[in-house]
Every structure is written in structure tokens, then in C-alpha cells.
MARBA-3410 file (N, C-alpha, C, O; in Angstrom, 1 decimal):
142
-66.9,-8.3,-1.4,-66.2,-9.1,-2.3,-64.7,-8.8,-2.2,-63.8,-9.7,-2.1 ~ -64.3,-7.4,-2.2,-62.9,-7.0,-2.1,-62.3,-7.5,-0.7,-61.2,-7.8,-0.7 ~ -63.2,-7.4,0.3,-62.7,-7.8,1.6,-62.3,-9.3,1.6,-61.4,-9.7,2.3 ~ -63.1,-10.1,1.0,-62.9,-11.5,0.9,-61.6,-11.8,0.2,-60.8,-12.6,0.6 ~ -61.3,-11.1,-0.9,-60.1,-11.3,-1.7,-58.9,-10.9,-0.8,-57.9,-11.5,-0.8
-59.1,-9.7,-0.1,-58.0,-9.3,0.8,-57.7,-10.3,1.8,-56.5,-10.6,2.1 ~ -58.7,-10.8,2.4,-58.5,-11.8,3.5,-57.8,-13.0,3.0,-56.9,-13.6,3.6 ~ -58.3,-13.5,1.8,-57.7,-14.7,1.2,-56.2,-14.5,0.9,-55.4,-15.3,1.2 ~ -55.9,-13.3,0.3,-54.5,-13.0,0.0,-53.7,-12.9,1.3,-52.5,-13.3,1.4 ~ -54.3,-12.3,2.3,-53.6,-12.1,3.6,-53.4,-13.5,4.3,-52.3,-13.8,4.9
-54.4,-14.4,4.1,-54.3,-15.7,4.7,-53.2,-16.5,4.0,-52.4,-17.2,4.6 ~ -53.1,-16.3,2.7,-52.1,-17.1,1.9,-50.7,-16.6,2.3,-49.8,-17.4,2.4 ~ -50.6,-15.2,2.4,-49.3,-14.7,2.8,-48.9,-15.1,4.2,-47.7,-15.5,4.4 ~ -49.8,-15.1,5.1,-49.5,-15.6,6.5,-49.2,-17.1,6.5,-48.3,-17.5,7.3 ~ -49.8,-17.9,5.7,-49.5,-19.3,5.6,-48.1,-19.5,5.1,-47.4,-20.3,5.6
-47.8,-18.7,4.0,-46.4,-18.8,3.5,-45.4,-18.4,4.5,-44.3,-19.1,4.6 ~ -45.7,-17.3,5.2,-44.7,-16.9,6.2,-44.5,-17.9,7.3,-43.4,-18.2,7.8 ~ -45.6,-18.5,7.8,-45.5,-19.6,8.8,-44.8,-20.8,8.3,-43.9,-21.4,9.0 ~ -45.0,-21.1,7.0,-44.3,-22.3,6.4,-42.8,-21.9,6.3,-42.0,-22.8,6.6 ~ -42.4,-20.7,5.9,-41.0,-20.3,5.9,-40.4,-20.4,7.2,-39.3,-20.9,7.4
-41.1,-19.8,8.2,-40.5,-19.8,9.6,-40.3,-21.3,10.1,-39.3,-21.6,10.7 ~ -41.3,-22.1,9.8,-41.2,-23.5,10.2,-40.0,-24.2,9.5,-39.2,-24.9,10.2 ~ -39.8,-24.0,8.2,-38.7,-24.6,7.5,-37.4,-24.1,7.9,-36.4,-24.8,8.2 ~ -37.3,-22.8,8.0,-36.0,-22.2,8.4,-35.7,-22.5,9.8,-34.5,-22.7,10.2 ~ -36.7,-22.5,10.7,-36.4,-22.8,12.1,-36.0,-24.2,12.3,-35.1,-24.5,13.1
-36.5,-25.1,11.5,-36.1,-26.5,11.6,-34.7,-26.8,11.0,-34.0,-27.7,11.4 ~ -34.3,-25.9,10.1,-32.9,-26.1,9.6,-31.9,-25.7,10.6,-30.8,-26.3,10.6 ~ -32.2,-24.8,11.5,-31.2,-24.3,12.5,-31.4,-25.0,13.9,-30.6,-24.7,14.8 ~ -32.3,-25.9,14.0,-32.5,-26.6,15.3,-32.2,-28.1,15.0,-32.7,-28.6,14.0 ~ -31.4,-28.7,15.8,-31.0,-30.1,15.6,-31.9,-31.0,16.5,-32.1,-30.8,17.6
-32.4,-32.1,15.8,-33.2,-33.1,16.5,-34.5,-32.7,17.0,-35.2,-33.4,17.8 ~ -35.0,-31.5,16.7,-36.3,-31.1,17.2,-37.4,-31.2,16.1,-38.5,-30.7,16.3 ~ -37.1,-31.7,14.9,-38.1,-31.8,13.9,-39.1,-32.9,14.1,-38.7,-33.9,14.8 ~ -40.3,-32.8,13.6,-41.3,-33.8,13.8,-40.9,-35.0,12.9,-40.3,-34.9,11.8 ~ -41.4,-36.2,13.3,-41.1,-37.4,12.5,-41.9,-37.4,11.2,-41.5,-37.9,10.2
-43.1,-36.8,11.3,-44.0,-36.8,10.1,-43.5,-35.8,9.0,-43.8,-35.9,7.8 ~ -42.8,-34.8,9.5,-42.5,-33.7,8.6,-41.1,-33.9,8.0,-40.1,-33.8,8.7 ~ -41.0,-34.3,6.7,-39.7,-34.4,6.1,-39.5,-33.2,5.2,-40.4,-32.7,4.5 ~ -38.3,-32.7,5.2,-38.0,-31.5,4.5,-37.0,-31.8,3.4,-36.0,-32.6,3.6 ~ -37.2,-31.2,2.3,-36.2,-31.4,1.2,-35.7,-30.0,0.8,-36.3,-29.0,1.2
-34.7,-30.0,-0.1,-34.2,-28.8,-0.5,-35.2,-28.0,-1.4,-35.3,-26.8,-1.3 ~ -36.1,-28.7,-2.1,-37.1,-28.1,-2.8,-38.1,-27.4,-2.0,-38.6,-26.3,-2.3 ~ -38.4,-27.9,-0.8,-39.3,-27.2,0.1,-38.7,-25.9,0.6,-39.4,-24.9,0.7 ~ -37.4,-26.0,0.9,-36.7,-24.7,1.3,-36.7,-23.7,0.2,-36.9,-22.5,0.5 ~ -36.4,-24.1,-1.0,-36.3,-23.2,-2.1,-37.7,-22.6,-2.4,-37.8,-21.4,-2.7
-38.8,-23.4,-2.3,-40.1,-22.9,-2.5,-40.5,-21.9,-1.4,-41.3,-21.0,-1.7 ~ -40.0,-22.1,-0.3,-40.4,-21.2,0.8,-39.6,-19.9,0.7,-40.0,-18.9,1.4 ~ -38.6,-19.8,-0.1,-37.8,-18.5,-0.2,-38.3,-17.7,-1.4,-37.6,-16.7,-1.7 ~ -39.4,-17.9,-1.9,-39.9,-17.1,-3.1,-39.7,-15.6,-2.8,-40.1,-15.1,-1.8 ~ -39.0,-15.0,-3.8,-38.8,-13.6,-3.7,-39.9,-12.8,-4.4,-40.2,-13.1,-5.6
-40.6,-12.0,-3.7,-41.7,-11.2,-4.3,-41.1,-10.1,-5.1,-40.0,-9.6,-4.8 ~ -41.8,-9.7,-6.1,-41.3,-8.6,-7.0,-41.2,-7.3,-6.2,-40.3,-6.5,-6.3 ~ -42.1,-7.1,-5.3,-42.2,-5.9,-4.5,-41.0,-5.9,-3.5,-40.3,-4.8,-3.3 ~ -40.6,-7.0,-2.9,-39.5,-7.1,-2.0,-38.2,-6.8,-2.8,-37.3,-6.1,-2.3 ~ -38.1,-7.3,-4.0,-36.9,-7.1,-4.8,-36.8,-5.6,-5.2,-35.7,-5.1,-5.1
-37.8,-5.0,-5.6,-37.8,-3.6,-5.9,-37.5,-2.7,-4.7,-36.9,-1.6,-4.9 ~ -37.9,-3.1,-3.5,-37.5,-2.3,-2.3,-36.0,-2.4,-2.0,-35.4,-1.5,-1.4 ~ -35.4,-3.5,-2.5,-34.0,-3.7,-2.2,-33.0,-3.1,-3.3,-31.8,-3.1,-3.1 ~ -33.6,-2.5,-4.4,-32.8,-2.0,-5.5,-31.9,-0.8,-5.0,-30.7,-0.8,-5.3 ~ -32.4,0.1,-4.1,-31.4,1.1,-3.7,-30.2,0.6,-2.9,-29.1,1.0,-3.0
-30.5,-0.5,-2.1,-29.4,-1.1,-1.3,-28.4,-1.8,-2.3,-27.2,-1.7,-2.2 ~ -28.9,-2.4,-3.3,-28.1,-3.1,-4.3,-27.3,-2.1,-5.1,-26.1,-2.3,-5.4 ~ -27.9,-1.0,-5.4,-27.1,0.1,-6.1,-26.0,0.7,-5.2,-25.0,1.0,-5.7 ~ -26.3,0.8,-3.9,-25.3,1.3,-3.0,-24.2,0.4,-2.9,-23.0,0.8,-2.9 ~ -24.5,-0.9,-2.8,-23.4,-1.9,-2.7,-22.6,-1.9,-4.0,-21.4,-2.0,-4.0
-23.2,-1.8,-5.2,-22.5,-1.7,-6.4,-21.6,-0.5,-6.5,-20.5,-0.6,-7.0 ~ -22.2,0.6,-6.1,-21.4,1.9,-6.1,-20.1,1.7,-5.2,-19.0,2.2,-5.5 ~ -20.3,1.1,-4.0,-19.2,0.9,-3.1,-18.1,0.0,-3.8,-16.9,0.2,-3.6 ~ -18.6,-1.1,-4.4,-17.6,-2.0,-5.1,-16.9,-1.2,-6.2,-15.7,-1.4,-6.3 ~ -17.6,-0.4,-7.0,-16.9,0.3,-8.0,-15.9,1.3,-7.5,-14.8,1.5,-8.0
-16.3,2.0,-6.4,-15.3,2.9,-5.7,-14.1,2.2,-5.2,-13.0,2.7,-5.4 ~ -14.3,1.0,-4.7,-13.1,0.2,-4.2,-12.2,-0.2,-5.3,-11.0,-0.1,-5.2 ~ -12.8,-0.6,-6.4,-12.0,-1.1,-7.5,-11.2,0.1,-8.1,-10.0,0.0,-8.4 ~ -11.9,1.2,-8.4,-11.2,2.4,-9.0,-10.1,2.9,-8.0,-9.1,3.3,-8.5 ~ -10.4,2.9,-6.7,-9.4,3.4,-5.8,-8.2,2.5,-5.8,-7.1,3.0,-5.7
-8.4,1.2,-5.8,-7.2,0.3,-5.8,-6.4,0.5,-7.1,-5.2,0.5,-7.1 ~ -7.1,0.7,-8.3,-6.4,0.9,-9.5,-5.6,2.2,-9.5,-4.4,2.2,-9.9 ~ -6.2,3.2,-9.0,-5.5,4.5,-8.9,-4.3,4.4,-8.0,-3.2,4.9,-8.3 ~ -4.5,3.7,-6.9,-3.4,3.5,-5.9,-2.2,2.8,-6.6,-1.0,3.1,-6.4 ~ -2.5,1.7,-7.3,-1.5,0.9,-8.0,-0.8,1.8,-9.0,0.4,1.7,-9.2
-1.5,2.6,-9.8,-0.9,3.5,-10.8,0.0,4.5,-10.1,1.1,4.7,-10.6 ~ -0.4,5.0,-8.9,0.5,6.0,-8.2,1.7,5.3,-7.7,2.8,5.9,-7.7 ~ 1.6,4.1,-7.2,2.8,3.3,-6.7,3.8,3.1,-7.9,5.0,3.2,-7.7 ~ 3.2,2.7,-9.0,4.1,2.4,-10.2,4.8,3.7,-10.6,6.0,3.7,-10.8 ~ 4.1,4.8,-10.6,4.7,6.1,-11.0,5.8,6.5,-10.0,6.8,7.1,-10.3
5.5,6.3,-8.7,6.4,6.7,-7.6,7.7,5.9,-7.8,8.8,6.4,-7.7 ~ 7.6,4.6,-8.1,8.8,3.7,-8.3,9.6,4.2,-9.5,10.8,4.2,-9.4 ~ 8.9,4.6,-10.6,9.6,5.1,-11.7,10.4,6.4,-11.4,11.5,6.5,-11.8 ~ 9.7,7.3,-10.7,10.4,8.5,-10.3,11.6,8.3,-9.4,12.6,9.0,-9.5 ~ 11.4,7.3,-8.5,12.6,7.0,-7.6,13.8,6.5,-8.4,14.9,6.8,-8.1
13.5,5.6,-9.4,14.6,5.1,-10.2,15.2,6.3,-11.0,16.4,6.3,-11.2 ~ 14.4,7.2,-11.5,14.9,8.3,-12.2,15.8,9.2,-11.3,16.8,9.7,-11.8 ~ 15.3,9.5,-10.1,16.1,10.3,-9.2,17.4,9.6,-8.9,18.5,10.3,-8.8 ~ 17.4,8.3,-8.7,18.6,7.6,-8.4,19.6,7.7,-9.6,20.8,7.9,-9.4 ~ 19.1,7.6,-10.8,19.9,7.7,-12.0,20.5,9.1,-12.1,21.7,9.2,-12.4
19.7,10.1,-11.8,20.3,11.5,-11.9,21.3,11.7,-10.8,22.2,12.5,-11.0 ~ 21.1,11.1,-9.6,22.0,11.2,-8.5,23.4,10.7,-8.9,24.4,11.2,-8.7 ~ 23.4,9.5,-9.6,24.6,8.9,-10.0,25.3,9.7,-11.1,26.5,9.8,-11.1 ~ 24.5,10.3,-12.0,25.1,11.1,-13.0,25.7,12.4,-12.4,26.8,12.8,-12.8 ~ 25.1,12.9,-11.4,25.6,14.1,-10.7,26.9,13.8,-10.0,27.9,14.5,-10.1
27.0,12.6,-9.3,28.2,12.2,-8.7,29.3,12.0,-9.7,30.5,12.4,-9.5 ~ 29.0,11.4,-10.8,30.0,11.2,-11.9,30.5,12.5,-12.4,31.7,12.7,-12.5 ~ 29.6,13.4,-12.7,30.1,14.8,-13.2,30.9,15.5,-12.2,31.9,16.2,-12.5 ~ 30.5,15.4,-10.9,31.2,16.1,-9.9,32.7,15.5,-9.7,33.6,16.3,-9.6 ~ 32.8,14.2,-9.8,34.1,13.6,-9.7,35.0,14.0,-10.9,36.2,14.2,-10.8
34.4,14.0,-12.1,35.1,14.4,-13.3,35.6,15.8,-13.2,36.7,16.1,-13.6 ~ 34.7,16.7,-12.7,35.1,18.1,-12.6,36.2,18.3,-11.6,37.2,19.1,-11.8 ~ 36.1,17.5,-10.5,37.2,17.6,-9.5,38.5,17.1,-10.1,39.6,17.8,-9.8 ~ 38.5,16.1,-10.9,39.7,15.6,-11.5,40.3,16.6,-12.5,41.5,16.8,-12.5 ~ 39.5,17.2,-13.3,39.9,18.1,-14.3,40.4,19.4,-13.8,41.2,20.1,-14.5
40.0,19.8,-12.6,40.4,21.1,-12.1,41.6,21.0,-11.1,41.9,22.0,-10.5 ~ 42.2,19.9,-11.0,43.4,19.8,-10.2,44.5,20.6,-10.9,44.6,20.6,-12.1 ~ 45.4,21.1,-10.1,46.5,21.9,-10.7,47.4,21.1,-11.6,47.7,21.6,-12.7 ~ 47.7,19.9,-11.3,48.5,19.1,-12.2,47.8,18.8,-13.5,48.5,18.8,-14.6 ~ 46.5,18.6,-13.5,45.8,18.3,-14.7,45.8,19.6,-15.6,45.9,19.5,-16.8
45.6,20.7,-15.0,45.5,22.0,-15.7,46.9,22.3,-16.4,47.0,22.7,-17.5 ~ 48.0,22.0,-15.6,49.3,22.2,-16.2,49.6,21.3,-17.4,50.1,21.7,-18.4 ~ 49.2,20.1,-17.3,49.4,19.1,-18.4,48.6,19.5,-19.6,49.1,19.4,-20.7 ~ 47.4,20.0,-19.5,46.6,20.5,-20.6,47.2,21.7,-21.3,47.3,21.8,-22.5 ~ 47.7,22.6,-20.4,48.4,23.8,-21.0,49.7,23.5,-21.7,49.9,24.0,-22.8
50.5,22.5,-21.2,51.7,22.1,-21.9,51.3,21.4,-23.2,52.0,21.6,-24.3 ~ 50.2,20.6,-23.2,49.8,19.9,-24.5,49.3,20.9,-25.5,49.5,20.7,-26.7 ~ 48.8,22.1,-25.1,48.3,23.1,-26.0,49.4,24.0,-26.5,49.3,24.7,-27.5 ~ 50.5,24.0,-25.8,51.7,24.8,-26.2,51.7,26.2,-25.6,52.4,27.0,-26.0 ~ 50.9,26.4,-24.6,50.8,27.7,-23.9,51.9,27.7,-22.8,51.7,26.9,-21.8
52.9,28.5,-22.9,54.0,28.4,-22.0,54.0,29.7,-21.1,54.9,29.9,-20.3 ~ 53.0,30.5,-21.2,53.0,31.8,-20.4,52.7,31.5,-18.9,53.1,32.3,-18.0 ~ 52.0,30.4,-18.6,51.6,30.1,-17.3,52.4,28.9,-16.9,52.4,27.8,-17.5 ~ 53.2,29.1,-15.8,54.1,28.0,-15.3,53.9,27.9,-13.8,53.4,28.8,-13.1 ~ 54.4,26.9,-13.2,54.4,26.7,-11.8,55.5,27.6,-11.2,56.6,27.6,-11.7
55.3,28.4,-10.1,56.3,29.2,-9.6,57.4,28.4,-8.9,57.2,27.4,-8.3 ~ 58.6,28.9,-9.1,59.8,28.2,-8.5,60.1,28.7,-7.1,60.6,27.9,-6.3 ~ 59.7,29.9,-6.8,59.9,30.4,-5.4,58.6,30.2,-4.6,57.5,30.3,-5.1 ~ 58.7,30.0,-3.3,57.5,29.9,-2.5,56.9,31.2,-2.3,57.6,32.3,-2.3 ~ 55.6,31.3,-2.0,55.0,32.6,-1.8,55.5,33.2,-0.5,55.9,32.5,0.4
55.5,34.5,-0.4,55.9,35.2,0.9,54.7,36.0,1.4,53.8,36.4,0.6 ~ 54.8,36.4,2.6,53.7,37.2,3.2,54.2,38.6,3.5,55.4,38.8,3.8 ~ 53.3,39.5,3.4,53.7,40.9,3.7,53.1,41.2,5.1,51.9,41.1,5.4 ~ 54.0,41.7,6.0,53.6,42.1,7.3,53.3,43.6,7.3,54.1,44.3,6.9 ~ 52.1,44.0,7.8,51.8,45.4,7.7,52.6,46.2,8.8,52.6,47.4,8.6
53.2,45.6,9.8,53.9,46.3,10.8,55.4,46.7,10.4,56.0,47.5,11.0 ~ 55.9,46.1,9.4,57.2,46.3,8.9,57.4,47.6,8.3,58.5,48.0,7.8
END
């Protein structure tokens, strides 16, 4: 009895497979279909029945594909965040560079001899003045 049921189910499966092959084969061959055999989209859809067992065998593959998609999305998001942070840091470095140049030029201007003399005169300190005589050198051989 069990053997008969097995044969019947195997026969049904083989008939379905043959029908699928016939339908799919005729879709990809042009002008070779029989005149008696008309195919509709419904026949094609019925021939593609997905068995529960086949679906459950594909679950690991589907999970792998899903994990790959998630990794790609998170990687892209992190890369975009790093690019944004890099651009902000570059702007900040440029700002600090300009501030440094400004401070350096201000310091150069304020430390010139003429500027120092003007500030000392404005403060009323008369002990430091510009020398009237040129500097002279001492020769060790004299």
C-alpha cells in the first residue's frame, strides 16, 4: 500500500516536472511550439509552484543574501559619516590655519622697532631711545 502511494506521488512529481520543462522550454524557443498546445500565463504560474520543502532549503541562502545587504547598507552609512566628519575637520583645520596666519602677521607688526618706540612714547617711558651714533665693532687684534 505504501509503495503504491510512493509511486503515485513520484508519478505526480515527475509529471509536474515534465510539464514545467515543457512550458519553460517552449517559452525560450521560438516557433517550435505545437499548434495544439496553447500556453497562457496561468499555465506558467501553475507550473512554478514552490514546494514548502524547497523554500525551507533556500532559507540559509536568503539569510546570507539579507546579511550581505545589511552589511552593504551599514558600510555605506559609516563611510558617509566618515566623509562628513573628514570634511568638517578639514574646514576646522583651514579655519585654524587662517587664525594662525592672522596672529603671526599681527605679532610681526607689533614687534617692529618703530611700533615698539611709538608704544613706549605713548606710555611716557623715555629711558629707552633710538641710538644717535652708529654701532662700532671691536677688533681683537688692536
